[in-house]
N, C-alpha and C positions, 0 to 999 in steps of 0.2 A: 507383886504382889505385898500386900501389909505384910510385917512387922513382927504382929500375931501372928496370922499366922505363916512364916515359914518358922517360926520360932514352934511354931506345935509341929509342925514337918517332919522340923531335927530328933524336937522331944520322944517323937515315934520310930523314929529313921533310927536313934542311939538304946530308943526298948527294944527294937527289932536285933538289932547289932543284941542286947544283953542277952537276948531269949534265944540267939544263935547262938553268941561263944557256951551257954547253959545246956544245949542241945551235943552241940561237938563235943563239951569239954563228958559229958553225962556217957558219949563210947564206949567199948569198950579198950578199944583201940585206934583214940582222938586222933586227928594229924595237926601237930603244933603249927604245920606251915598255913595253913586254912588259924591256925585257935589267933598269934600270927596278925595276919592281913585283921581279919575281925577287930580283933582290940586299939588295932592302929589307924582301922576309916572307926571303932569306938569315942578310940582320943580326938581323933579330927573334930568327929563333930563333939568334944566338948569342947571342945578346945574353942569353935564359933560361936553355938549358946553361951560362954559365957562372955564370949564378947561384945556379944546381942546382946546383953544385960548387961555392962560397962556401961556403953553404950546410949542407956536408957536413960 
């Protein structure tokens, strides 16, 4: 997989996690454990994106 495709895939996952976070937060009784897990995953992907962009 090329770096560009990998970066695009990571950005898509990041956007999907962002949407999932918004949806969970909008629920009447949001699951804080799920929100924390989604934020952790989102941060991990953000760090990986930054690492890839920094090495270009």
